[in-house]
NUPANU-810152 format. One line per 8 residues: number of its first residue (from 0); for each residue x, y, z of N, C-alpha, C. Coordinates in Angstrom, 1 decimal, decimal comma, always signed. Layout:
N
NUM	X Y Z X Y Z X Y Z; ...
% end
This chain:
283
0	+41,7 +153,3 +144,7 +43,1 +153,4 +144,4 +43,4 +152,9 +143,0; +42,7 +151,8 +142,6 +42,9 +151,3 +141,3 +42,4 +152,3 +140,2; +41,3 +153,0 +140,5 +40,8 +154,0 +139,6 +41,8 +155,1 +139,4; +42,5 +155,5 +140,5 +43,5 +156,6 +140,4 +44,6 +156,2 +139,6; +45,1 +155,0 +139,8 +46,2 +154,4 +139,0 +45,9 +154,4 +137,5; +44,7 +153,9 +137,2 +44,2 +153,9 +135,8 +44,2 +155,3 +135,2; +43,6 +156,2 +136,0 +43,5 +157,6 +135,5 +44,9 +158,2 +135,3; +45,9 +157,9 +136,2 +47,2 +158,4 +136,1 +47,9 +157,9 +134,9
8	+47,8 +156,6 +134,7 +48,5 +155,9 +133,5 +47,9 +156,4 +132,2; +46,5 +156,5 +132,2 +45,9 +157,0 +131,0 +46,3 +158,4 +130,7; +46,4 +159,3 +131,7 +46,9 +160,6 +131,6 +48,3 +160,7 +130,9; +49,2 +159,9 +131,4 +50,5 +159,9 +130,9 +50,5 +159,4 +129,4; +49,8 +158,4 +129,2 +49,7 +157,8 +127,8 +49,1 +158,8 +126,8; +48,0 +159,5 +127,2 +47,4 +160,4 +126,3 +48,2 +161,7 +126,2; +49,0 +162,0 +127,2 +49,8 +163,3 +127,1 +51,0 +163,1 +126,2; +51,5 +161,9 +126,0 +52,8 +161,7 +125,2 +52,7 +162,2 +123,8
16	+51,7 +161,9 +123,0 +51,7 +162,5 +121,7 +51,5 +164,0 +121,7; +50,8 +164,5 +122,7 +50,7 +166,0 +122,8 +52,1 +166,6 +123,1; +52,9 +165,9 +124,0 +54,2 +166,4 +124,3 +55,1 +166,4 +123,1; +55,0 +165,3 +122,3 +55,9 +165,1 +121,1 +55,5 +166,1 +120,1; +54,2 +166,3 +119,8 +53,8 +167,3 +118,8 +54,2 +168,7 +119,3; +54,0 +168,9 +120,6 +54,3 +170,2 +121,2 +55,7 +170,6 +121,0; +56,6 +169,6 +121,3 +58,1 +169,9 +121,2 +58,5 +170,1 +119,7; +57,8 +169,3 +118,8 +58,0 +169,5 +117,4 +57,7 +170,9 +117,0
24	+56,5 +171,4 +117,5 +56,1 +172,7 +117,2 +56,9 +173,8 +117,8; +57,5 +173,5 +119,0 +58,3 +174,4 +119,7 +59,6 +174,7 +118,9; +60,2 +173,6 +118,3 +61,4 +173,8 +117,5 +61,1 +174,7 +116,3; +60,1 +174,4 +115,6 +59,8 +175,2 +114,3 +59,3 +176,6 +114,6; +58,5 +176,7 +115,6 +58,0 +178,1 +115,9 +59,0 +179,0 +116,6; +59,9 +178,4 +117,4 +61,0 +179,2 +117,9 +61,9 +179,7 +116,9; +62,0 +178,9 +115,7 +62,8 +179,4 +114,6 +62,1 +180,3 +113,7; +60,8 +180,6 +113,9 +60,1 +181,5 +113,1 +59,1 +180,9 +112,1
32	+59,0 +179,6 +112,1 +58,1 +178,9 +111,1 +56,8 +178,6 +111,9; +55,7 +179,2 +111,5 +54,4 +178,9 +112,1 +54,0 +177,5 +111,6; +53,6 +176,7 +112,6 +53,4 +175,3 +112,3 +52,0 +174,8 +112,7; +51,1 +175,0 +111,8 +49,7 +174,4 +112,1 +49,6 +173,0 +111,4; +50,7 +172,5 +110,8 +50,6 +171,2 +110,2 +51,0 +170,1 +111,1; +51,1 +170,3 +112,4 +51,4 +169,3 +113,3 +50,5 +168,1 +113,3; +49,2 +168,4 +113,1 +48,2 +167,3 +113,0 +48,5 +166,4 +111,8; +48,8 +167,0 +110,6 +49,1 +166,2 +109,5 +50,3 +165,3 +109,6
40	+51,3 +165,9 +110,3 +52,5 +165,1 +110,5 +52,3 +164,0 +111,4; +51,6 +164,2 +112,5 +51,2 +163,0 +113,3 +50,4 +162,0 +112,6; +49,5 +162,4 +111,7 +48,7 +161,5 +111,0 +49,4 +160,6 +110,0; +50,3 +161,2 +109,2 +51,1 +160,4 +108,3 +52,1 +159,5 +109,0; +52,6 +160,0 +110,2 +53,4 +159,1 +111,0 +52,7 +157,9 +111,5; +51,5 +158,1 +112,0 +50,7 +156,9 +112,4 +50,3 +156,0 +111,3; +50,0 +156,5 +110,1 +49,6 +155,7 +109,0 +50,8 +154,9 +108,5; +52,0 +155,5 +108,4 +53,2 +154,8 +107,9 +53,6 +153,7 +108,9
48	+53,5 +154,0 +110,2 +53,8 +153,0 +111,2 +52,9 +151,8 +111,1; +51,6 +152,1 +110,8 +50,6 +151,0 +110,7 +50,9 +150,1 +109,4; +51,1 +150,8 +108,3 +51,2 +150,1 +107,0 +52,5 +149,3 +107,0; +53,6 +149,9 +107,3 +54,9 +149,2 +107,2 +55,1 +148,2 +108,3; +54,6 +148,5 +109,5 +54,7 +147,6 +110,6 +53,9 +146,3 +110,3; +52,6 +146,5 +109,7 +51,8 +145,4 +109,5 +52,3 +144,5 +108,3; +52,8 +145,2 +107,2 +53,2 +144,5 +106,0 +54,5 +143,7 +106,3; +55,4 +144,2 +107,1 +56,7 +143,6 +107,4 +56,6 +142,7 +108,6
56	+55,7 +143,0 +109,5 +55,6 +142,3 +110,8 +56,7 +142,7 +111,8; +57,4 +143,8 +111,4 +58,4 +144,4 +112,3 +58,0 +145,8 +112,7; +57,7 +145,9 +114,0 +57,3 +147,2 +114,5 +58,4 +148,3 +114,4; +59,6 +147,9 +114,5 +60,7 +148,9 +114,4 +60,8 +149,5 +113,0; +60,6 +148,6 +112,0 +60,5 +149,2 +110,7 +59,4 +150,1 +110,5; +58,3 +149,8 +111,2 +57,1 +150,7 +111,2 +57,5 +152,0 +111,8; +58,2 +152,0 +112,9 +58,6 +153,3 +113,5 +59,5 +154,1 +112,6; +60,5 +153,4 +112,0 +61,4 +154,1 +111,0 +60,6 +154,7 +109,9
64	+59,6 +154,0 +109,4 +58,7 +154,5 +108,3 +57,9 +155,7 +108,8; +57,5 +155,7 +110,1 +56,8 +156,9 +110,6 +57,7 +158,1 +110,7; +58,9 +157,9 +111,1 +59,9 +159,0 +111,2 +60,1 +159,5 +109,8; +60,3 +158,7 +108,8 +60,6 +159,1 +107,4 +59,4 +159,9 +106,9; +58,2 +159,3 +107,0 +57,0 +159,9 +106,4 +56,8 +161,3 +107,0; +56,9 +161,4 +108,3 +56,6 +162,7 +109,0 +57,7 +163,7 +108,6; +58,9 +163,2 +108,5 +60,0 +164,1 +108,2 +59,9 +164,6 +106,8; +59,5 +163,7 +105,9 +59,3 +164,2 +104,5 +58,3 +165,3 +104,4
72	+57,2 +165,1 +105,1 +56,1 +166,1 +105,1 +56,6 +167,4 +105,7; +57,5 +167,3 +106,8 +58,0 +168,4 +107,4 +59,0 +169,2 +106,5; +59,8 +168,4 +105,8 +60,8 +169,1 +104,8 +60,0 +169,7 +103,7; +58,9 +169,1 +103,3 +58,0 +169,8 +102,3 +57,5 +171,1 +102,8; +57,2 +171,1 +104,1 +56,8 +172,4 +104,8 +57,9 +173,4 +104,7; +59,2 +173,0 +104,9 +60,3 +173,9 +104,8 +60,5 +174,4 +103,4; +60,3 +173,5 +102,4 +60,4 +174,0 +101,0 +59,4 +175,0 +100,7; +58,1 +174,8 +101,1 +57,1 +175,7 +100,8 +57,3 +177,1 +101,4
80	+57,7 +177,1 +102,7 +57,7 +178,3 +103,4 +59,1 +179,1 +103,2; +60,2 +178,3 +103,0 +61,5 +178,9 +102,9 +61,9 +179,2 +101,5; +61,8 +178,1 +100,7 +62,2 +178,3 +99,3 +61,2 +179,1 +98,5; +59,9 +178,7 +98,6 +58,9 +179,3 +97,8 +58,1 +180,4 +98,5; +58,5 +180,6 +99,8 +58,0 +181,8 +100,6 +56,4 +181,8 +100,6; +55,8 +180,6 +100,7 +54,4 +180,6 +100,8 +54,0 +181,0 +102,2; +52,8 +181,6 +102,3 +52,3 +182,0 +103,6 +52,2 +180,8 +104,5; +52,7 +181,0 +105,8 +52,9 +179,8 +106,7 +51,5 +179,1 +107,0
88	+50,5 +179,9 +107,2 +49,2 +179,3 +107,5 +48,6 +178,5 +106,3; +48,8 +179,1 +105,1 +48,3 +178,4 +103,9 +49,1 +177,1 +103,7; +50,4 +177,2 +103,9 +51,2 +176,0 +103,7 +50,8 +174,9 +104,7; +50,6 +175,3 +106,0 +50,3 +174,3 +107,0 +48,9 +173,7 +106,7; +47,9 +174,5 +106,3 +46,6 +173,9 +106,0 +46,7 +173,0 +104,8; +47,5 +173,4 +103,8 +47,6 +172,5 +102,6 +48,2 +171,2 +103,0; +49,2 +171,2 +103,8 +49,8 +169,9 +104,2 +48,9 +169,1 +105,1; +48,1 +169,7 +105,9 +47,1 +168,9 +106,7 +46,1 +168,3 +105,7
96	+45,7 +169,0 +104,7 +44,7 +168,4 +103,8 +45,3 +167,3 +103,0; +46,6 +167,4 +102,6 +47,3 +166,4 +101,9 +47,4 +165,1 +102,7; +47,8 +165,3 +104,0 +47,9 +164,2 +104,9 +46,6 +163,5 +105,1; +45,5 +164,2 +105,3 +44,2 +163,6 +105,5 +43,8 +162,8 +104,3; +43,9 +163,5 +103,1 +43,6 +162,8 +101,9 +44,4 +161,5 +101,6; +45,7 +161,7 +101,8 +46,6 +160,5 +101,5 +46,3 +159,4 +102,4; +46,2 +159,6 +103,7 +46,0 +158,5 +104,6 +44,6 +157,9 +104,5; +43,6 +158,7 +104,1 +42,3 +158,2 +103,8 +42,3 +157,3 +102,6
104	+43,1 +157,7 +101,6 +43,2 +156,9 +100,4 +43,9 +155,5 +100,7; +45,0 +155,6 +101,4 +45,7 +154,4 +101,7 +44,9 +153,4 +102,6; +44,2 +154,0 +103,5 +43,4 +153,1 +104,4 +42,2 +152,4 +103,6; +41,8 +153,0 +102,5 +40,7 +152,4 +101,7 +41,2 +151,5 +100,6; +42,5 +151,4 +100,4 +43,0 +150,5 +99,4 +42,7 +149,0 +99,8; +42,3 +148,2 +98,8 +41,9 +146,9 +99,1 +43,0 +146,1 +99,8; +44,3 +146,3 +99,3 +45,4 +145,5 +99,8 +45,8 +145,9 +101,2; +45,3 +147,0 +101,6 +45,7 +147,5 +103,0 +44,6 +147,4 +104,0
112	+43,3 +147,4 +103,5 +42,2 +147,6 +104,4 +42,1 +146,5 +105,5; +42,5 +145,3 +105,1 +42,5 +144,2 +106,1 +43,8 +144,3 +107,0; +44,9 +144,6 +106,3 +46,2 +144,7 +107,0 +46,1 +145,7 +108,2; +45,4 +146,8 +107,9 +45,4 +147,9 +108,9 +44,5 +147,7 +110,1; +43,7 +146,6 +110,0 +42,8 +146,3 +111,1 +43,6 +145,7 +112,3; +44,8 +145,3 +112,1 +45,7 +144,9 +113,2 +47,0 +145,5 +113,1; +47,7 +145,7 +114,2 +49,0 +146,4 +114,2 +50,0 +145,6 +115,0; +51,2 +145,7 +114,6 +52,3 +145,2 +115,5 +52,9 +146,4 +116,2
120	+53,1 +146,3 +117,5 +53,4 +147,5 +118,3 +54,9 +147,5 +118,8; +55,5 +148,7 +118,7 +56,8 +148,9 +119,4 +56,5 +148,8 +120,9; +57,3 +148,1 +121,6 +57,1 +148,0 +123,1 +57,1 +149,5 +123,7; +56,1 +149,8 +124,5 +56,1 +151,1 +125,1 +57,3 +151,5 +125,9; +57,9 +150,5 +126,5 +59,2 +150,8 +127,3 +60,3 +151,3 +126,4; +60,4 +150,7 +125,2 +61,4 +151,2 +124,2 +61,1 +152,5 +123,7; +59,8 +152,7 +123,3 +59,4 +154,1 +122,8 +59,6 +155,1 +123,9; +59,2 +154,8 +125,1 +59,3 +155,8 +126,2 +60,8 +156,2 +126,4
128	+61,7 +155,2 +126,3 +63,1 +155,5 +126,5 +63,6 +156,5 +125,5; +63,2 +156,2 +124,2 +63,7 +157,0 +123,1 +63,1 +158,4 +123,3; +61,9 +158,5 +123,6 +61,2 +159,8 +123,8 +61,9 +160,6 +124,9; +62,1 +160,0 +126,0 +62,7 +160,7 +127,2 +64,1 +161,3 +126,8; +64,9 +160,4 +126,1 +66,2 +160,9 +125,7 +66,1 +162,1 +124,7; +65,2 +161,9 +123,7 +65,1 +163,0 +122,7 +64,6 +164,3 +123,4; +63,7 +164,2 +124,3 +63,2 +165,4 +125,0 +64,3 +166,1 +125,8; +65,0 +165,2 +126,5 +66,1 +165,7 +127,4 +67,2 +166,5 +126,5
136	+67,5 +165,9 +125,4 +68,5 +166,5 +124,5 +68,0 +167,9 +124,0; +66,7 +167,9 +123,5 +66,2 +169,1 +123,0 +66,1 +170,2 +124,0; +65,7 +169,8 +125,3 +65,6 +170,8 +126,3 +67,0 +171,3 +126,7; +68,0 +170,5 +126,7 +69,3 +170,9 +127,0 +69,8 +171,9 +125,9; +69,5 +171,6 +124,6 +69,9 +172,5 +123,5 +69,2 +173,8 +123,6; +67,9 +173,8 +123,9 +67,1 +175,0 +123,9 +67,5 +175,9 +125,1; +67,6 +175,3 +126,2 +67,8 +176,0 +127,5 +69,2 +176,4 +127,8; +70,2 +175,5 +127,3 +71,6 +175,7 +127,7 +72,6 +175,8 +126,5
144	+72,2 +175,3 +125,3 +73,1 +175,2 +124,2 +73,1 +176,4 +123,3; +74,2 +176,5 +122,5 +74,3 +177,5 +121,5 +73,2 +177,4 +120,5; +72,9 +176,1 +120,2 +71,8 +175,9 +119,2 +70,5 +176,6 +119,6; +70,2 +176,6 +120,9 +69,0 +177,2 +121,3 +69,1 +178,7 +121,1; +70,3 +179,3 +121,3 +70,4 +180,8 +121,1 +70,2 +181,1 +119,6; +70,8 +180,3 +118,7 +70,6 +180,5 +117,3 +69,2 +180,4 +116,9; +68,5 +179,4 +117,5 +67,1 +179,2 +117,2 +66,3 +180,4 +117,6; +66,6 +180,9 +118,8 +65,9 +182,1 +119,4 +66,2 +183,3 +118,5
152	+67,4 +183,5 +118,1 +67,8 +184,7 +117,3 +67,1 +184,7 +116,0; +67,0 +183,6 +115,3 +66,4 +183,5 +114,0 +64,9 +183,7 +114,2; +64,3 +183,2 +115,2 +62,9 +183,3 +115,5 +62,5 +184,7 +115,9; +63,4 +185,5 +116,5 +63,1 +186,8 +116,9 +63,3 +187,8 +115,8; +64,4 +187,7 +115,1 +64,7 +188,7 +114,0 +65,6 +188,0 +113,0; +65,0 +187,4 +111,9 +65,9 +186,8 +110,9 +66,8 +187,7 +110,2; +66,5 +189,0 +110,1 +67,3 +190,0 +109,4 +68,6 +190,2 +110,2; +68,4 +190,5 +111,5 +69,6 +190,7 +112,3 +70,4 +189,4 +112,5
160	+69,7 +188,3 +112,5 +70,5 +187,0 +112,6 +71,4 +186,9 +111,4; +70,9 +187,3 +110,2 +71,8 +187,2 +109,0 +73,0 +188,1 +109,1; +72,8 +189,3 +109,7 +73,9 +190,2 +109,9 +75,0 +189,7 +110,8; +74,7 +188,9 +111,7 +75,7 +188,3 +112,6 +76,2 +187,0 +112,1; +75,9 +186,6 +110,9 +76,5 +185,4 +110,3 +75,6 +184,1 +110,4; +74,4 +184,2 +110,9 +73,6 +183,0 +110,9 +72,8 +182,8 +109,6; +72,5 +181,6 +109,4 +71,7 +181,3 +108,1 +70,3 +180,9 +108,6; +69,3 +181,8 +108,6 +68,0 +181,5 +109,0 +67,3 +180,4 +108,3
168	+67,5 +180,3 +107,0 +66,9 +179,2 +106,2 +67,4 +177,9 +106,6; +68,7 +177,7 +106,8 +69,3 +176,4 +107,2 +68,8 +176,1 +108,6; +68,8 +177,0 +109,5 +68,3 +176,7 +110,9 +66,9 +176,3 +110,9; +66,1 +176,9 +110,0 +64,6 +176,6 +110,0 +64,4 +175,2 +109,4; +65,3 +174,9 +108,4 +65,2 +173,5 +107,8 +65,5 +172,5 +108,9; +66,6 +172,7 +109,7 +66,9 +171,8 +110,8 +65,8 +171,7 +111,8; +65,3 +172,9 +112,1 +64,2 +172,9 +113,1 +63,0 +172,0 +112,6; +62,6 +172,2 +111,4 +61,5 +171,4 +110,8 +61,9 +169,9 +110,7
176	+63,2 +169,6 +110,5 +63,6 +168,2 +110,5 +63,3 +167,6 +111,9; +63,7 +168,4 +112,9 +63,4 +167,9 +114,3 +61,9 +167,8 +114,5; +61,1 +168,7 +114,0 +59,6 +168,6 +114,1 +59,1 +167,2 +113,5; +59,7 +166,9 +112,3 +59,3 +165,6 +111,7 +59,6 +164,4 +112,5; +60,8 +164,4 +113,2 +61,2 +163,3 +114,0 +60,2 +163,2 +115,2; +59,9 +164,3 +115,9 +59,0 +164,3 +117,0 +57,6 +163,8 +116,6; +57,1 +164,3 +115,5 +55,8 +163,9 +115,1 +55,7 +162,5 +114,6; +56,8 +162,0 +114,0 +56,9 +160,6 +113,7 +56,8 +159,7 +114,9
184	+57,5 +160,1 +115,9 +57,5 +159,3 +117,2 +56,1 +159,4 +117,8; +55,4 +160,6 +117,7 +54,1 +160,8 +118,2 +53,1 +159,8 +117,4; +53,2 +159,7 +116,1 +52,4 +158,8 +115,4 +52,6 +157,4 +115,7; +53,9 +157,0 +116,0 +54,2 +155,7 +116,4 +53,6 +155,4 +117,8; +53,6 +156,3 +118,7 +53,0 +156,1 +120,0 +51,5 +155,9 +119,9; +50,9 +156,7 +119,0 +49,4 +156,6 +118,9 +49,1 +155,2 +118,4; +49,9 +154,7 +117,4 +49,6 +153,4 +116,9 +49,9 +152,3 +117,9; +50,9 +152,5 +118,8 +51,2 +151,6 +119,8 +50,1 +151,4 +120,8
192	+49,2 +152,3 +120,9 +48,0 +152,2 +121,8 +46,7 +152,1 +121,1; +46,8 +151,6 +119,8 +45,5 +151,5 +119,1 +45,4 +150,0 +118,6; +44,2 +149,7 +118,3 +43,9 +148,3 +117,7 +44,1 +148,3 +116,2; +44,2 +149,4 +115,6 +44,3 +149,5 +114,1 +44,3 +150,9 +113,7; +44,6 +151,2 +112,4 +44,6 +152,5 +111,9 +43,2 +152,8 +111,4; +42,7 +154,0 +111,8 +41,4 +154,5 +111,3 +41,6 +155,9 +110,8; +40,7 +156,4 +109,9 +40,8 +157,7 +109,4 +40,7 +158,8 +110,5; +41,6 +159,7 +110,5 +41,5 +160,8 +111,4 +41,8 +160,4 +112,9
200	+42,6 +159,3 +113,1 +42,7 +158,8 +114,4 +43,6 +159,7 +115,3; +44,2 +160,7 +114,8 +45,0 +161,6 +115,6 +44,0 +162,6 +116,4; +42,8 +162,7 +115,8 +41,7 +163,4 +116,6 +42,1 +164,7 +117,1; +42,8 +165,5 +116,3 +43,0 +166,9 +116,7 +44,2 +167,1 +117,7; +44,9 +166,0 +117,9 +46,0 +166,2 +118,9 +47,1 +167,2 +118,5; +47,3 +167,3 +117,2 +48,3 +168,3 +116,7 +47,8 +169,7 +117,1; +46,5 +170,0 +116,9 +46,0 +171,3 +117,2 +46,0 +171,6 +118,7; +45,7 +170,6 +119,5 +45,7 +170,7 +121,0 +47,1 +171,0 +121,4
208	+48,1 +170,3 +120,8 +49,5 +170,6 +121,2 +49,9 +172,0 +120,8; +49,5 +172,5 +119,6 +49,7 +173,8 +119,2 +49,1 +174,8 +120,2; +47,9 +174,6 +120,6 +47,2 +175,4 +121,6 +48,0 +175,5 +122,9; +48,5 +174,3 +123,4 +49,3 +174,3 +124,6 +50,6 +175,1 +124,4; +51,2 +175,0 +123,2 +52,4 +175,8 +123,0 +52,2 +177,3 +123,1; +51,0 +177,7 +122,5 +50,7 +179,2 +122,6 +50,4 +179,6 +124,0; +49,7 +178,7 +124,7 +49,3 +179,1 +126,1 +50,5 +179,3 +127,0; +51,6 +178,5 +126,8 +52,7 +178,6 +127,7 +53,8 +179,5 +127,2
216	+53,5 +180,2 +126,1 +54,5 +181,2 +125,6 +55,7 +180,6 +125,0; +55,6 +179,5 +124,4 +56,7 +178,8 +123,7 +57,9 +178,5 +124,6; +57,5 +178,0 +125,8 +58,6 +177,6 +126,8 +58,5 +176,1 +127,0; +59,6 +175,4 +127,0 +59,6 +174,0 +127,1 +59,1 +173,3 +128,4; +59,5 +173,8 +129,5 +59,1 +173,2 +130,8 +57,6 +173,4 +131,0; +57,1 +174,7 +130,9 +55,6 +174,8 +131,0 +54,8 +174,0 +130,0; +55,5 +173,8 +128,8 +54,8 +173,0 +127,8 +54,5 +171,6 +128,2; +55,5 +171,0 +128,9 +55,3 +169,7 +129,5 +54,1 +169,6 +130,4
224	+54,0 +170,6 +131,3 +52,9 +170,7 +132,3 +51,6 +170,9 +131,6; +51,5 +171,7 +130,6 +50,3 +172,0 +129,9 +49,8 +170,7 +129,2; +50,7 +170,0 +128,6 +50,4 +168,7 +127,9 +49,8 +167,7 +128,9; +50,4 +167,7 +130,0 +49,9 +166,8 +131,1 +48,5 +167,1 +131,5; +48,2 +168,4 +131,6 +46,9 +168,9 +131,9 +45,9 +168,5 +130,9; +46,2 +168,7 +129,6 +45,3 +168,3 +128,5 +45,2 +166,8 +128,5; +46,3 +166,1 +128,8 +46,2 +164,6 +128,8 +45,2 +164,2 +129,9; +45,2 +164,9 +131,1 +44,3 +164,6 +132,2 +42,9 +164,8 +131,8
232	+42,6 +165,9 +131,0 +41,3 +166,2 +130,6 +40,8 +165,1 +129,6; +41,7 +164,7 +128,7 +41,3 +163,6 +127,9 +41,0 +162,3 +128,6; +41,8 +162,1 +129,7 +41,6 +160,9 +130,5 +40,3 +161,0 +131,3; +39,9 +162,2 +131,7 +38,6 +162,3 +132,4 +37,4 +161,9 +131,6; +37,5 +162,1 +130,3 +36,4 +161,7 +129,5 +36,2 +160,2 +129,5; +37,3 +159,5 +129,6 +37,2 +158,0 +129,7 +36,5 +157,6 +131,0; +36,8 +158,4 +132,1 +36,3 +158,1 +133,4 +34,8 +158,3 +133,5; +34,3 +159,4 +132,9 +32,9 +159,8 +133,1 +32,0 +159,3 +132,1
240	+32,5 +158,7 +131,0 +31,6 +158,2 +130,0 +30,8 +157,0 +130,6; +29,5 +157,2 +130,5 +28,6 +156,1 +131,0 +28,2 +156,3 +132,4; +28,8 +157,3 +133,1 +28,6 +157,5 +134,6 +27,4 +158,5 +134,7; +26,4 +158,1 +135,5 +25,3 +159,1 +135,7 +25,7 +160,3 +136,4; +25,4 +161,5 +135,9 +25,7 +162,8 +136,6 +24,4 +163,5 +136,7; +24,0 +163,9 +137,9 +22,7 +164,5 +138,2 +21,6 +163,7 +137,7; +21,7 +162,3 +137,8 +20,7 +161,4 +137,4 +20,6 +161,2 +135,9; +21,6 +161,7 +135,1 +21,5 +161,5 +133,7 +22,9 +161,0 +133,2
248	+22,8 +160,0 +132,3 +24,0 +159,6 +131,6 +24,2 +160,4 +130,3; +25,2 +161,2 +130,3 +25,4 +162,1 +129,2 +25,9 +161,4 +128,0; +25,5 +161,8 +126,8 +26,0 +161,2 +125,6 +27,5 +161,1 +125,5; +28,1 +160,1 +124,9 +29,5 +160,0 +124,8 +30,1 +161,1 +124,0; +29,3 +161,6 +123,0 +29,8 +162,7 +122,2 +30,2 +164,0 +123,0; +29,4 +164,2 +124,1 +29,6 +165,3 +125,0 +31,0 +165,2 +125,6; +31,3 +164,0 +126,1 +32,6 +163,8 +126,8 +33,7 +163,8 +125,8; +33,5 +163,3 +124,6 +34,5 +163,3 +123,6 +34,9 +164,7 +123,1
256	+33,9 +165,7 +123,3 +34,1 +167,0 +122,9 +34,8 +167,8 +124,0; +34,9 +167,3 +125,2 +35,4 +168,0 +126,3 +36,9 +168,5 +126,2; +37,8 +167,7 +125,7 +39,2 +168,2 +125,5 +39,2 +169,5 +124,6; +38,4 +169,5 +123,5 +38,4 +170,6 +122,6 +37,8 +171,8 +123,2; +36,7 +171,6 +124,0 +36,1 +172,7 +124,7 +37,0 +173,4 +125,7; +37,7 +172,5 +126,4 +38,7 +173,1 +127,4 +39,8 +173,8 +126,7; +40,3 +173,3 +125,5 +41,3 +174,0 +124,7 +40,8 +175,4 +124,3; +39,6 +175,4 +123,8 +39,0 +176,7 +123,3 +38,9 +177,7 +124,5
264	+38,4 +177,2 +125,6 +38,3 +178,1 +126,8 +39,6 +178,6 +127,3; +40,6 +177,7 +127,3 +41,9 +178,1 +127,7 +42,5 +179,2 +126,8; +42,4 +179,0 +125,5 +42,9 +180,0 +124,5 +42,1 +181,3 +124,7; +40,8 +181,2 +124,9 +40,1 +182,5 +125,1 +40,5 +183,2 +126,4; +40,7 +182,4 +127,5 +41,0 +183,0 +128,7 +42,4 +183,6 +128,8; +43,4 +183,0 +128,0 +44,7 +183,5 +128,0 +45,1 +184,3 +126,8; +44,1 +184,7 +126,0 +44,4 +185,4 +124,8 +45,1 +186,7 +125,1; +46,2 +186,9 +124,4 +47,0 +188,1 +124,5 +47,9 +188,2 +125,7
272	+47,9 +187,1 +126,5 +48,8 +187,1 +127,7 +50,2 +186,5 +127,4; +50,4 +185,9 +126,3 +51,7 +185,4 +125,9 +52,2 +186,1 +124,6; +53,5 +186,2 +124,5 +54,1 +186,9 +123,4 +54,8 +185,9 +122,5; +54,4 +185,8 +121,2 +55,1 +184,9 +120,3 +56,4 +185,4 +119,9; +57,3 +184,5 +119,4 +58,5 +185,0 +118,8 +58,3 +186,1 +117,8; +59,0 +187,2 +117,8 +58,8 +188,3 +117,0 +58,8 +188,0 +115,5; +59,7 +187,0 +115,2 +59,8 +186,7 +113,8 +59,0 +185,6 +113,3; +58,0 +185,2 +114,1 +57,1 +184,0 +113,7 +56,3 +184,4 +112,5
280	+56,5 +183,6 +111,5 +55,8 +183,8 +110,2 +56,5 +184,8 +109,3; +57,6 +185,4 +109,7 +58,4 +186,3 +108,9 +59,4 +185,6 +108,1; +59,5 +185,9 +106,8 +60,5 +185,2 +106,0 +61,9 +185,8 +106,2
% end
């Protein structure tokens, strides 16, 4: 029974950053902006939460810093794709590389290297409450609100959306602003469950969230379920590490690779079965 409770709580905890990154991606991709920069936005959020939280001793200032850092990167994404009309995949990869390089540099600075070995944490109950409210609001807007219709219209056909009086660029900026907030919270959650900041600590969660988004056809409710499944897979690796299977203790690297292997298999199995927004990646 205790093992099941531990597995369940680990699943929920591991699924939260996937859900947050997934909903951030949902907003931007439903508006037509292809978003492979979710990983970078999670990473800068986690780094900002660690640095500011540790330097000030105030976890809430760390959370605010995470929201700001992730939102700034997200607005840079909007500038590159909407104002300068850069290819969405190229822009996303560039932002991921910038995030990796910047956080690696910060973590190696002498004045921060010791500070980042310990973190001050936002209480999980507070974070969970904020996250639940934010997800409920976004789901209400997407499923029931006029904002969701505008988002869908711009993502399906930005040209026709302009003809009926919508401003696709403004809507995409707002969608990416929402992406930044979600990923900032995701980075804060990751730090709230870590002993300190380390390079690449997001460990591909942004890409897994993007894969979940593609698998469920850009729908919010199935996205929640998919993120829980991926969270359960990540939790399983913690259960089986060090446990003999068929008389052999498998290397920890094998179990660490399991979530990514499952992601690849799922994408291969469902390839072509979901239809993206027609205007995804279209200026």
